[in-house]
A tleap script that builds the chain and sets N, CA, C and O, in Angstrom:
source leaprc.protein.ff14SB
mol = sequence {
  NMET SER VAL ASN LEU THR ALA MET ASN GLN
  TYR ARG SER VAL ASP VAL ARG SER ALA VAL
  ALA SER ALA SER PRO HIE ARG LEU ILE ALA
  MET LEU TYR ASP GLY ALA LEU ALA SER LEU
  ALA ASN ALA LYS GLY CYS ILE VAL ARG LYS
  ASP ILE GLU GLU ARG ALA LYS GLN LEU ASN
  LYS ALA ASN ASP ILE VAL LEU ALA LEU TYR
  ASP PHE LEU ASP ARG GLU LYS GLY GLY GLU
  ILE ALA VAL ASN LEU GLY ARG LEU TYR GLN
  TYR ILE ILE GLN GLY ILE LEU GLU ALA ASN
  ARG ASP GLN SER ALA ASP LYS ILE GLN GLU
  LEU ILE ASN LEU LEU LEU GLU LEU LYS GLN
  GLY TRP ILE SER MET PRO LEU ASP ILE ARG
  MET GLY LYS CLYS
}
set mol.1.N position { 44.608 -0.451 -2.514 }
set mol.1.CA position { 44.329 0.850 -1.927 }
set mol.1.C position { 45.212 1.926 -2.537 }
set mol.1.O position { 44.734 3.028 -2.808 }
set mol.2.N position { 46.495 1.632 -2.760 }
set mol.2.CA position { 47.389 2.648 -3.310 }
set mol.2.C position { 47.042 2.987 -4.751 }
set mol.2.O position { 47.277 4.114 -5.188 }
set mol.3.N position { 46.486 2.033 -5.503 }
set mol.3.CA position { 46.058 2.318 -6.873 }
set mol.3.C position { 44.930 3.338 -6.852 }
set mol.3.O position { 44.924 4.275 -7.650 }
set mol.4.N position { 43.975 3.160 -5.943 }
set mol.4.CA position { 42.874 4.113 -5.831 }
set mol.4.C position { 43.375 5.486 -5.413 }
set mol.4.O position { 42.895 6.503 -5.914 }
set mol.5.N position { 44.329 5.522 -4.506 }
set mol.5.CA position { 44.898 6.790 -4.058 }
set mol.5.C position { 45.636 7.479 -5.200 }
set mol.5.O position { 45.529 8.694 -5.367 }
set mol.6.N position { 46.382 6.711 -5.981 }
set mol.6.CA position { 47.091 7.267 -7.134 }
set mol.6.C position { 46.104 7.838 -8.142 }
set mol.6.O position { 46.295 8.945 -8.646 }
set mol.7.N position { 45.053 7.088 -8.434 }
set mol.7.CA position { 44.036 7.558 -9.381 }
set mol.7.C position { 43.358 8.821 -8.864 }
set mol.7.O position { 43.106 9.753 -9.628 }
set mol.8.N position { 43.066 8.852 -7.576 }
set mol.8.CA position { 42.421 10.025 -6.993 }
set mol.8.C position { 43.339 11.243 -7.087 }
set mol.8.O position { 42.880 12.338 -7.413 }
set mol.9.N position { 44.613 11.065 -6.809 }
set mol.9.CA position { 45.562 12.178 -6.906 }
set mol.9.C position { 45.707 12.668 -8.339 }
set mol.9.O position { 45.814 13.873 -8.570 }
set mol.10.N position { 45.713 11.755 -9.304 }
set mol.10.CA position { 45.787 12.152 -10.711 }
set mol.10.C position { 44.542 12.932 -11.109 }
set mol.10.O position { 44.636 13.943 -11.805 }
set mol.11.N position { 43.372 12.466 -10.671 }
set mol.11.CA position { 42.125 13.161 -10.965 }
set mol.11.C position { 42.151 14.563 -10.364 }
set mol.11.O position { 41.774 15.537 -11.017 }
set mol.12.N position { 42.595 14.653 -9.128 }
set mol.12.CA position { 42.674 15.943 -8.448 }
set mol.12.C position { 43.624 16.881 -9.190 }
set mol.12.O position { 43.345 18.073 -9.323 }
set mol.13.N position { 44.731 16.352 -9.666 }
set mol.13.CA position { 45.710 17.148 -10.403 }
set mol.13.C position { 45.119 17.694 -11.698 }
set mol.13.O position { 45.325 18.861 -12.030 }
set mol.14.N position { 44.387 16.861 -12.428 }
set mol.14.CA position { 43.731 17.299 -13.667 }
set mol.14.C position { 42.683 18.351 -13.348 }
set mol.14.O position { 42.558 19.343 -14.067 }
set mol.15.N position { 41.929 18.142 -12.275 }
set mol.15.CA position { 40.893 19.088 -11.872 }
set mol.15.C position { 41.505 20.448 -11.550 }
set mol.15.O position { 40.968 21.476 -11.962 }
set mol.16.N position { 42.608 20.467 -10.827 }
set mol.16.CA position { 43.278 21.726 -10.478 }
set mol.16.C position { 43.812 22.405 -11.733 }
set mol.16.O position { 43.654 23.615 -11.901 }
set mol.17.N position { 44.445 21.630 -12.618 }
set mol.17.CA position { 44.986 22.221 -13.852 }
set mol.17.C position { 43.893 22.841 -14.704 }
set mol.17.O position { 44.089 23.921 -15.261 }
set mol.18.N position { 42.738 22.178 -14.820 }
set mol.18.CA position { 41.675 22.764 -15.640 }
set mol.18.C position { 41.066 23.980 -14.955 }
set mol.18.O position { 40.652 24.918 -15.636 }
set mol.19.N position { 41.001 23.988 -13.623 }
set mol.19.CA position { 40.504 25.168 -12.909 }
set mol.19.C position { 41.448 26.344 -13.111 }
set mol.19.O position { 40.996 27.473 -13.300 }
set mol.20.N position { 42.742 26.094 -13.075 }
set mol.20.CA position { 43.735 27.151 -13.276 }
set mol.20.C position { 43.663 27.683 -14.699 }
set mol.20.O position { 43.723 28.893 -14.917 }
set mol.21.N position { 43.534 26.785 -15.664 }
set mol.21.CA position { 43.517 27.191 -17.074 }
set mol.21.C position { 42.336 28.092 -17.403 }
set mol.21.O position { 42.437 28.959 -18.270 }
set mol.22.N position { 41.216 27.891 -16.714 }
set mol.22.CA position { 40.022 28.673 -17.036 }
set mol.22.C position { 39.773 29.829 -16.065 }
set mol.22.O position { 38.784 30.548 -16.214 }
set mol.23.N position { 40.637 30.020 -15.088 }
set mol.23.CA position { 40.408 31.037 -14.059 }
set mol.23.C position { 40.896 32.412 -14.502 }
set mol.23.O position { 41.870 32.545 -15.243 }
set mol.24.N position { 40.185 33.423 -14.023 }
set mol.24.CA position { 40.620 34.805 -14.232 }
set mol.24.C position { 41.838 35.067 -13.348 }
set mol.24.O position { 42.081 34.322 -12.398 }
set mol.25.N position { 42.607 36.115 -13.647 }
set mol.25.CA position { 43.737 36.444 -12.763 }
set mol.25.C position { 43.290 36.652 -11.310 }
set mol.25.O position { 43.991 36.259 -10.378 }
set mol.26.N position { 42.133 37.264 -11.129 }
set mol.26.CA position { 41.613 37.485 -9.777 }
set mol.26.C position { 41.352 36.152 -9.082 }
set mol.26.O position { 41.695 35.977 -7.912 }
set mol.27.N position { 40.745 35.216 -9.806 }
set mol.27.CA position { 40.449 33.896 -9.237 }
set mol.27.C position { 41.744 33.124 -8.946 }
set mol.27.O position { 41.824 32.397 -7.956 }
set mol.28.N position { 42.753 33.281 -9.805 }
set mol.28.CA position { 44.029 32.592 -9.574 }
set mol.28.C position { 44.651 32.997 -8.237 }
set mol.28.O position { 45.173 32.156 -7.504 }
set mol.29.N position { 44.590 34.284 -7.931 }
set mol.29.CA position { 45.135 34.753 -6.649 }
set mol.29.C position { 44.337 34.150 -5.494 }
set mol.29.O position { 44.916 33.728 -4.493 }
set mol.30.N position { 43.007 34.108 -5.631 }
set mol.30.CA position { 42.176 33.494 -4.590 }
set mol.30.C position { 42.540 32.021 -4.416 }
set mol.30.O position { 42.560 31.512 -3.295 }
set mol.31.N position { 42.828 31.341 -5.520 }
set mol.31.CA position { 43.231 29.934 -5.452 }
set mol.31.C position { 44.579 29.783 -4.740 }
set mol.31.O position { 44.790 28.822 -4.001 }
set mol.32.N position { 45.479 30.726 -4.964 }
set mol.32.CA position { 46.762 30.689 -4.254 }
set mol.32.C position { 46.551 30.865 -2.751 }
set mol.32.O position { 47.167 30.169 -1.945 }
set mol.33.N position { 45.677 31.800 -2.381 }
set mol.33.CA position { 45.359 31.953 -0.959 }
set mol.33.C position { 44.818 30.638 -0.396 }
set mol.33.O position { 45.230 30.199 0.678 }
set mol.34.N position { 43.888 30.011 -1.132 }
set mol.34.CA position { 43.322 28.739 -0.670 }
set mol.34.C position { 44.407 27.682 -0.483 }
set mol.34.O position { 44.407 26.947 0.505 }
set mol.35.N position { 45.324 27.614 -1.433 }
set mol.35.CA position { 46.401 26.632 -1.341 }
set mol.35.C position { 47.311 26.876 -0.153 }
set mol.35.O position { 47.690 25.937 0.548 }
set mol.36.N position { 47.661 28.128 0.076 }
set mol.36.CA position { 48.513 28.461 1.224 }
set mol.36.C position { 47.805 28.133 2.534 }
set mol.36.O position { 48.407 27.585 3.457 }
set mol.37.N position { 46.524 28.474 2.605 }
set mol.37.CA position { 45.753 28.188 3.817 }
set mol.37.C position { 45.656 26.688 4.073 }
set mol.37.O position { 45.799 26.239 5.210 }
set mol.38.N position { 45.414 25.914 3.019 }
set mol.38.CA position { 45.319 24.458 3.174 }
set mol.38.C position { 46.653 23.874 3.643 }
set mol.38.O position { 46.684 23.019 4.528 }
set mol.39.N position { 47.739 24.334 3.056 }
set mol.39.CA position { 49.057 23.822 3.450 }
set mol.39.C position { 49.386 24.177 4.899 }
set mol.39.O position { 49.940 23.357 5.631 }
set mol.40.N position { 49.047 25.391 5.307 }
set mol.40.CA position { 49.298 25.782 6.697 }
set mol.40.C position { 48.448 24.964 7.663 }
set mol.40.O position { 48.928 24.547 8.717 }
set mol.41.N position { 47.185 24.733 7.304 }
set mol.41.CA position { 46.320 23.913 8.162 }
set mol.41.C position { 46.859 22.488 8.261 }
set mol.41.O position { 46.862 21.892 9.338 }
set mol.42.N position { 47.311 21.953 7.142 }
set mol.42.CA position { 47.905 20.611 7.160 }
set mol.42.C position { 49.159 20.581 8.029 }
set mol.42.O position { 49.366 19.635 8.790 }
set mol.43.N position { 49.991 21.608 7.918 }
set mol.43.CA position { 51.221 21.675 8.720 }
set mol.43.C position { 50.893 21.737 10.209 }
set mol.43.O position { 51.577 21.128 11.032 }
set mol.44.N position { 49.851 22.472 10.539 }
set mol.44.CA position { 49.441 22.568 11.945 }
set mol.44.C position { 49.044 21.188 12.475 }
set mol.44.O position { 49.400 20.818 13.594 }
set mol.45.N position { 48.307 20.439 11.665 }
set mol.45.CA position { 47.953 19.075 12.053 }
set mol.45.C position { 49.176 18.187 12.200 }
set mol.45.O position { 49.226 17.330 13.082 }
set mol.46.N position { 50.154 18.389 11.343 }
set mol.46.CA position { 51.393 17.601 11.411 }
set mol.46.C position { 52.152 17.865 12.706 }
set mol.46.O position { 52.781 16.963 13.259 }
set mol.47.N position { 52.093 19.094 13.183 }
set mol.47.CA position { 52.751 19.414 14.455 }
set mol.47.C position { 52.096 18.622 15.580 }
set mol.47.O position { 52.779 18.053 16.431 }
set mol.48.N position { 50.766 18.590 15.574 }
set mol.48.CA position { 50.033 17.849 16.602 }
set mol.48.C position { 50.380 16.359 16.538 }
set mol.48.O position { 50.556 15.706 17.567 }
set mol.49.N position { 50.476 15.830 15.306 }
set mol.49.CA position { 50.773 14.400 15.114 }
set mol.49.C position { 52.269 14.086 15.192 }
set mol.49.O position { 52.668 12.922 15.152 }
set mol.50.N position { 53.086 15.125 15.303 }
set mol.50.CA position { 54.552 14.981 15.339 }
set mol.50.C position { 55.094 14.328 14.062 }
set mol.50.O position { 56.012 13.509 14.105 }
set mol.51.N position { 54.505 14.709 12.935 }
set mol.51.CA position { 54.939 14.223 11.620 }
set mol.51.C position { 55.885 15.272 11.031 }
set mol.51.O position { 55.464 16.160 10.289 }
set mol.52.N position { 57.149 15.155 11.369 }
set mol.52.CA position { 58.145 16.174 11.024 }
set mol.52.C position { 58.320 16.313 9.518 }
set mol.52.O position { 58.365 17.426 8.993 }
set mol.53.N position { 58.417 15.192 8.830 }
set mol.53.CA position { 58.658 15.234 7.383 }
set mol.53.C position { 57.504 15.912 6.643 }
set mol.53.O position { 57.731 16.770 5.790 }
set mol.54.N position { 56.279 15.530 6.966 }
set mol.54.CA position { 55.127 16.122 6.282 }
set mol.54.C position { 54.948 17.584 6.676 }
set mol.54.O position { 54.545 18.406 5.853 }
set mol.55.N position { 55.249 17.912 7.941 }
set mol.55.CA position { 55.180 19.313 8.375 }
set mol.55.C position { 56.094 20.172 7.517 }
set mol.55.O position { 55.686 21.224 7.027 }
set mol.56.N position { 57.318 19.727 7.336 }
set mol.56.CA position { 58.273 20.483 6.522 }
set mol.56.C position { 57.781 20.602 5.081 }
set mol.56.O position { 57.896 21.664 4.468 }
set mol.57.N position { 57.242 19.532 4.552 }
set mol.57.CA position { 56.725 19.538 3.174 }
set mol.57.C position { 55.589 20.555 3.027 }
set mol.57.O position { 55.567 21.333 2.074 }
set mol.58.N position { 54.654 20.544 3.969 }
set mol.58.CA position { 53.508 21.456 3.899 }
set mol.58.C position { 53.938 22.909 4.093 }
set mol.58.O position { 53.426 23.800 3.415 }
set mol.59.N position { 54.860 23.152 5.001 }
set mol.59.CA position { 55.335 24.521 5.211 }
set mol.59.C position { 56.137 25.017 4.012 }
set mol.59.O position { 56.054 26.194 3.663 }
set mol.60.N position { 56.907 24.141 3.380 }
set mol.60.CA position { 57.618 24.528 2.154 }
set mol.60.C position { 56.639 24.870 1.040 }
set mol.60.O position { 56.854 25.813 0.279 }
set mol.61.N position { 55.570 24.099 0.953 }
set mol.61.CA position { 54.543 24.368 -0.060 }
set mol.61.C position { 53.885 25.723 0.204 }
set mol.61.O position { 53.713 26.521 -0.717 }
set mol.62.N position { 53.520 25.981 1.456 }
set mol.62.CA position { 52.922 27.274 1.811 }
set mol.62.C position { 53.892 28.407 1.505 }
set mol.62.O position { 53.488 29.446 0.981 }
set mol.63.N position { 55.154 28.217 1.823 }
set mol.63.CA position { 56.178 29.219 1.552 }
set mol.63.C position { 56.267 29.512 0.052 }
set mol.63.O position { 56.319 30.673 -0.353 }
set mol.64.N position { 56.283 28.465 -0.767 }
set mol.64.CA position { 56.348 28.644 -2.222 }
set mol.64.C position { 55.142 29.423 -2.742 }
set mol.64.O position { 55.273 30.263 -3.633 }
set mol.65.N position { 53.978 29.141 -2.184 }
set mol.65.CA position { 52.762 29.829 -2.625 }
set mol.65.C position { 52.820 31.305 -2.245 }
set mol.65.O position { 52.486 32.167 -3.058 }
set mol.66.N position { 53.238 31.599 -1.024 }
set mol.66.CA position { 53.329 33.002 -0.600 }
set mol.66.C position { 54.397 33.735 -1.419 }
set mol.66.O position { 54.229 34.910 -1.743 }
set mol.67.N position { 55.482 33.051 -1.752 }
set mol.67.CA position { 56.482 33.654 -2.645 }
set mol.67.C position { 55.870 33.973 -4.012 }
set mol.67.O position { 56.176 35.008 -4.603 }
set mol.68.N position { 55.012 33.091 -4.510 }
set mol.68.CA position { 54.332 33.351 -5.784 }
set mol.68.C position { 53.418 34.567 -5.659 }
set mol.68.O position { 53.375 35.404 -6.561 }
set mol.69.N position { 52.690 34.671 -4.552 }
set mol.69.CA position { 51.845 35.853 -4.330 }
set mol.69.C position { 52.701 37.118 -4.323 }
set mol.69.O position { 52.324 38.134 -4.906 }
set mol.70.N position { 53.834 37.050 -3.670 }
set mol.70.CA position { 54.762 38.182 -3.618 }
set mol.70.C position { 55.238 38.545 -5.026 }
set mol.70.O position { 55.284 39.720 -5.389 }
set mol.71.N position { 55.587 37.538 -5.804 }
set mol.71.CA position { 56.079 37.779 -7.165 }
set mol.71.C position { 55.006 38.354 -8.084 }
set mol.71.O position { 55.325 39.069 -9.034 }
set mol.72.N position { 53.731 38.047 -7.811 }
set mol.72.CA position { 52.635 38.553 -8.642 }
set mol.72.C position { 52.335 40.030 -8.404 }
set mol.72.O position { 51.635 40.651 -9.204 }
set mol.73.N position { 52.846 40.595 -7.327 }
set mol.73.CA position { 52.538 41.991 -7.022 }
set mol.73.C position { 52.998 42.904 -8.154 }
set mol.73.O position { 54.121 42.795 -8.647 }
set mol.74.N position { 52.109 43.800 -8.551 }
set mol.74.CA position { 52.439 44.804 -9.572 }
set mol.74.C position { 52.697 46.109 -8.830 }
set mol.74.O position { 51.769 46.856 -8.522 }
set mol.75.N position { 53.960 46.370 -8.550 }
set mol.75.CA position { 54.312 47.537 -7.748 }
set mol.75.C position { 54.088 48.847 -8.494 }
set mol.75.O position { 53.904 49.891 -7.868 }
set mol.76.N position { 54.100 48.804 -9.822 }
set mol.76.CA position { 53.842 50.026 -10.600 }
set mol.76.C position { 52.379 50.428 -10.494 }
set mol.76.O position { 52.071 51.572 -10.158 }
set mol.77.N position { 51.480 49.502 -10.776 }
set mol.77.CA position { 50.049 49.811 -10.725 }
set mol.77.C position { 49.525 49.830 -9.295 }
set mol.77.O position { 48.627 50.606 -8.967 }
set mol.78.N position { 50.090 48.973 -8.445 }
set mol.78.CA position { 49.575 48.819 -7.091 }
set mol.78.C position { 50.061 49.849 -6.104 }
set mol.78.O position { 49.454 50.036 -5.049 }
set mol.79.N position { 51.153 50.523 -6.431 }
set mol.79.CA position { 51.667 51.582 -5.568 }
set mol.79.C position { 51.885 51.146 -4.133 }
set mol.79.O position { 52.446 50.084 -3.861 }
set mol.80.N position { 51.425 51.996 -3.216 }
set mol.80.CA position { 51.634 51.768 -1.785 }
set mol.80.C position { 50.953 50.488 -1.296 }
set mol.80.O position { 51.466 49.804 -0.411 }
set mol.81.N position { 49.794 50.171 -1.879 }
set mol.81.CA position { 49.093 48.945 -1.476 }
set mol.81.C position { 49.956 47.728 -1.783 }
set mol.81.O position { 50.077 46.824 -0.956 }
set mol.82.N position { 50.557 47.703 -2.975 }
set mol.82.CA position { 51.418 46.577 -3.353 }
set mol.82.C position { 52.640 46.499 -2.443 }
set mol.82.O position { 53.066 45.409 -2.062 }
set mol.83.N position { 53.198 47.644 -2.100 }
set mol.83.CA position { 54.359 47.661 -1.201 }
set mol.83.C position { 53.971 47.086 0.163 }
set mol.83.O position { 54.705 46.274 0.727 }
set mol.84.N position { 52.823 47.506 0.690 }
set mol.84.CA position { 52.376 47.006 1.989 }
set mol.84.C position { 52.057 45.517 1.942 }
set mol.84.O position { 52.373 44.782 2.878 }
set mol.85.N position { 51.429 45.071 0.852 }
set mol.85.CA position { 51.172 43.638 0.693 }
set mol.85.C position { 52.489 42.868 0.647 }
set mol.85.O position { 52.612 41.793 1.234 }
set mol.86.N position { 53.460 43.425 -0.049 }
set mol.86.CA position { 54.775 42.792 -0.104 }
set mol.86.C position { 55.372 42.618 1.280 }
set mol.86.O position { 55.964 41.582 1.585 }
set mol.87.N position { 55.217 43.622 2.104 }
set mol.87.CA position { 55.725 43.533 3.483 }
set mol.87.C position { 54.988 42.447 4.276 }
set mol.87.O position { 55.595 41.700 5.043 }
set mol.88.N position { 53.676 42.377 4.075 }
set mol.88.CA position { 52.901 41.332 4.755 }
set mol.88.C position { 53.332 39.944 4.297 }
set mol.88.O position { 53.478 39.033 5.112 }
set mol.89.N position { 53.534 39.785 2.994 }
set mol.89.CA position { 53.986 38.491 2.481 }
set mol.89.C position { 55.361 38.139 3.045 }
set mol.89.O position { 55.611 36.981 3.380 }
set mol.90.N position { 56.250 39.122 3.153 }
set mol.90.CA position { 57.566 38.863 3.747 }
set mol.90.C position { 57.427 38.439 5.213 }
set mol.90.O position { 58.140 37.550 5.679 }
set mol.91.N position { 56.508 39.077 5.928 }
set mol.91.CA position { 56.252 38.710 7.318 }
set mol.91.C position { 55.755 37.265 7.401 }
set mol.91.O position { 56.181 36.505 8.271 }
set mol.92.N position { 54.853 36.895 6.492 }
set mol.92.CA position { 54.311 35.534 6.482 }
set mol.92.C position { 55.421 34.528 6.178 }
set mol.92.O position { 55.508 33.484 6.825 }
set mol.93.N position { 56.259 34.838 5.204 }
set mol.93.CA position { 57.369 33.940 4.861 }
set mol.93.C position { 58.293 33.754 6.067 }
set mol.93.O position { 58.700 32.634 6.375 }
set mol.94.N position { 58.617 34.846 6.741 }
set mol.94.CA position { 59.447 34.753 7.949 }
set mol.94.C position { 58.737 33.934 9.020 }
set mol.94.O position { 59.363 33.138 9.719 }
set mol.95.N position { 57.426 34.135 9.144 }
set mol.95.CA position { 56.646 33.380 10.125 }
set mol.95.C position { 56.621 31.888 9.836 }
set mol.95.O position { 56.639 31.072 10.757 }
set mol.96.N position { 56.581 31.532 8.560 }
set mol.96.CA position { 56.619 30.114 8.185 }
set mol.96.C position { 57.944 29.494 8.624 }
set mol.96.O position { 57.976 28.383 9.153 }
set mol.97.N position { 59.028 30.219 8.401 }
set mol.97.CA position { 60.345 29.720 8.826 }
set mol.97.C position { 60.396 29.540 10.345 }
set mol.97.O position { 60.917 28.542 10.843 }
set mol.98.N position { 59.851 30.515 11.074 }
set mol.98.CA position { 59.832 30.433 12.538 }
set mol.98.C position { 58.961 29.275 13.015 }
set mol.98.O position { 59.336 28.543 13.931 }
set mol.99.N position { 57.790 29.114 12.385 }
set mol.99.CA position { 56.882 28.032 12.776 }
set mol.99.C position { 57.538 26.674 12.568 }
set mol.99.O position { 57.369 25.764 13.379 }
set mol.100.N position { 58.281 26.544 11.489 }
set mol.100.CA position { 58.965 25.279 11.224 }
set mol.100.C position { 60.082 25.049 12.242 }
set mol.100.O position { 60.215 23.955 12.791 }
set mol.101.N position { 60.871 26.071 12.485 }
set mol.101.CA position { 61.978 25.962 13.437 }
set mol.101.C position { 61.479 25.640 14.850 }
set mol.101.O position { 62.032 24.781 15.537 }
set mol.102.N position { 60.421 26.348 15.267 }
set mol.102.CA position { 59.925 26.221 16.638 }
set mol.102.C position { 58.827 25.173 16.794 }
set mol.102.O position { 58.371 24.903 17.905 }
set mol.103.N position { 58.406 24.583 15.670 }
set mol.103.CA position { 57.293 23.629 15.676 }
set mol.103.C position { 56.083 24.235 16.385 }
set mol.103.O position { 55.496 23.627 17.279 }
set mol.104.N position { 55.727 25.451 15.961 }
set mol.104.CA position { 54.716 26.239 16.662 }
set mol.104.C position { 53.371 26.254 15.933 }
set mol.104.O position { 53.213 26.907 14.902 }
set mol.105.N position { 52.416 25.523 16.490 }
set mol.105.CA position { 51.061 25.543 15.950 }
set mol.105.C position { 50.438 26.927 16.143 }
set mol.105.O position { 49.640 27.367 15.315 }
set mol.106.N position { 50.796 27.614 17.226 }
set mol.106.CA position { 50.266 28.959 17.471 }
set mol.106.C position { 50.725 29.939 16.392 }
set mol.106.O position { 49.937 30.764 15.930 }
set mol.107.N position { 51.983 29.855 15.991 }
set mol.107.CA position { 52.497 30.735 14.937 }
set mol.107.C position { 51.784 30.439 13.622 }
set mol.107.O position { 51.437 31.356 12.878 }
set mol.108.N position { 51.570 29.165 13.341 }
set mol.108.CA position { 50.853 28.809 12.113 }
set mol.108.C position { 49.442 29.376 12.153 }
set mol.108.O position { 48.953 29.880 11.142 }
set mol.109.N position { 48.780 29.305 13.301 }
set mol.109.CA position { 47.423 29.851 13.399 }
set mol.109.C position { 47.425 31.358 13.170 }
set mol.109.O position { 46.516 31.889 12.532 }
set mol.110.N position { 48.433 32.048 13.680 }
set mol.110.CA position { 48.558 33.490 13.435 }
set mol.110.C position { 48.654 33.762 11.928 }
set mol.110.O position { 48.012 34.679 11.415 }
set mol.111.N position { 49.453 32.966 11.233 }
set mol.111.CA position { 49.620 33.147 9.785 }
set mol.111.C position { 48.338 32.807 9.035 }
set mol.111.O position { 47.989 33.476 8.062 }
set mol.112.N position { 47.639 31.774 9.481 }
set mol.112.CA position { 46.348 31.421 8.878 }
set mol.112.C position { 45.380 32.585 9.028 }
set mol.112.O position { 44.711 32.964 8.067 }
set mol.113.N position { 45.302 33.155 10.228 }
set mol.113.CA position { 44.390 34.281 10.464 }
set mol.113.C position { 44.727 35.463 9.561 }
set mol.113.O position { 43.829 36.103 9.014 }
set mol.114.N position { 45.999 35.750 9.405 }
set mol.114.CA position { 46.426 36.852 8.546 }
set mol.114.C position { 46.061 36.580 7.089 }
set mol.114.O position { 45.535 37.460 6.406 }
set mol.115.N position { 46.334 35.374 6.614 }
set mol.115.CA position { 45.994 35.034 5.230 }
set mol.115.C position { 44.488 35.031 4.995 }
set mol.115.O position { 44.027 35.401 3.916 }
set mol.116.N position { 43.719 34.616 5.999 }
set mol.116.CA position { 42.256 34.664 5.860 }
set mol.116.C position { 41.770 36.099 5.676 }
set mol.116.O position { 40.881 36.359 4.866 }
set mol.117.N position { 42.356 37.030 6.429 }
set mol.117.CA position { 41.993 38.444 6.268 }
set mol.117.C position { 42.367 38.954 4.884 }
set mol.117.O position { 41.583 39.655 4.244 }
set mol.118.N position { 43.563 38.605 4.422 }
set mol.118.CA position { 43.991 39.037 3.090 }
set mol.118.C position { 43.088 38.449 2.013 }
set mol.118.O position { 42.701 39.142 1.072 }
set mol.119.N position { 42.758 37.175 2.155 }
set mol.119.CA position { 41.881 36.529 1.169 }
set mol.119.C position { 40.505 37.187 1.159 }
set mol.119.O position { 39.945 37.442 0.093 }
set mol.120.N position { 39.962 37.460 2.333 }
set mol.120.CA position { 38.639 38.091 2.409 }
set mol.120.C position { 38.658 39.453 1.727 }
set mol.120.O position { 37.733 39.794 0.990 }
set mol.121.N position { 39.698 40.223 1.968 }
set mol.121.CA position { 39.825 41.512 1.290 }
set mol.121.C position { 39.924 41.348 -0.212 }
set mol.121.O position { 39.355 42.137 -0.966 }
set mol.122.N position { 40.641 40.332 -0.648 }
set mol.122.CA position { 40.822 40.088 -2.080 }
set mol.122.C position { 39.506 39.699 -2.744 }
set mol.122.O position { 39.155 40.242 -3.791 }
set mol.123.N position { 38.773 38.758 -2.138 }
set mol.123.CA position { 37.549 38.286 -2.793 }
set mol.123.C position { 36.412 39.294 -2.692 }
set mol.123.O position { 35.459 39.220 -3.468 }
set mol.124.N position { 36.491 40.234 -1.752 }
set mol.124.CA position { 35.436 41.242 -1.646 }
set mol.124.C position { 35.753 42.494 -2.459 }
set mol.124.O position { 35.016 43.479 -2.403 }
set mol.125.N position { 36.842 42.454 -3.208 }
set mol.125.CA position { 37.232 43.582 -4.055 }
set mol.125.C position { 36.127 43.862 -5.081 }
set mol.125.O position { 35.612 42.928 -5.696 }
set mol.126.N position { 35.758 45.130 -5.272 }
set mol.126.CA position { 34.723 45.463 -6.253 }
set mol.126.C position { 35.098 44.991 -7.663 }
set mol.126.O position { 36.271 44.975 -8.036 }
set mol.127.N position { 34.087 44.613 -8.426 }
set mol.127.CA position { 34.286 44.051 -9.763 }
set mol.127.C position { 35.069 44.981 -10.679 }
set mol.127.O position { 35.934 44.521 -11.424 }
set mol.128.N position { 34.783 46.291 -10.639 }
set mol.128.CA position { 35.485 47.205 -11.550 }
set mol.128.C position { 36.989 47.252 -11.257 }
set mol.128.O position { 37.794 47.415 -12.175 }
set mol.129.N position { 37.362 47.112 -10.004 }
set mol.129.CA position { 38.783 47.086 -9.663 }
set mol.129.C position { 39.392 45.755 -10.106 }
set mol.129.O position { 40.513 45.720 -10.615 }
set mol.130.N position { 38.651 44.662 -9.913 }
set mol.130.CA position { 39.132 43.348 -10.359 }
set mol.130.C position { 39.422 43.339 -11.850 }
set mol.130.O position { 40.373 42.706 -12.310 }
set mol.131.N position { 38.592 44.046 -12.593 }
set mol.131.CA position { 38.712 44.051 -14.050 }
set mol.131.C position { 39.697 45.112 -14.534 }
set mol.131.O position { 39.876 45.286 -15.739 }
set mol.132.N position { 40.334 45.819 -13.607 }
set mol.132.CA position { 41.339 46.812 -13.979 }
set mol.132.C position { 40.757 48.104 -14.513 }
set mol.132.O position { 41.432 48.829 -15.244 }
set mol.133.N position { 39.504 48.410 -14.158 }
set mol.133.CA position { 38.857 49.621 -14.669 }
set mol.133.C position { 39.060 50.820 -13.765 }
set mol.133.O position { 38.655 51.928 -14.119 }
set mol.134.N position { 39.665 50.633 -12.628 }
set mol.134.CA position { 39.943 51.757 -11.716 }
set mol.134.C position { 41.389 51.783 -11.370 }
set mol.134.O position { 41.827 52.651 -10.615 }
savepdb mol mol.pdb
quit
C-alpha cells in the first residue's frame, strides 16, 4: 500500500510541476489560492480529528502560500490595490497563527471565506488587465 501511495505522490508532484511550468502568471496566483484553500480545509479537518501534528503542517503550508502571495504583490504597479491586498494577506497570516493557537475551526472557516472571495475576484479579472494592458 505504501508503494502505491509513494507512486501516487510522485505522480502528483510531477503533475503540479508541469502545471506550474506551463501556467501564466495569472494562473500561478490562482493555483496559490487553490493551494492555500486546500491546506486550510485540511487543517480544519485535522482540528475535528484532533490531529495536532498534521494541523500544524497544513497551517504552516497555508501560511507559506499566503506569504508567497504577499511577496508577489507589485506595489509600484498595483498602487492602493496592492497595499490593501497586502493588508488582507497580513490579516490572513495573523488569522492562521490564531487558528493554530486556539485550534479554531471557525477561524479557519473565516479565512477560507476570505480567500474564496479574493480568488473569485482574481479569476474574474478582465483579460486585458490580466495581460497587463491596462
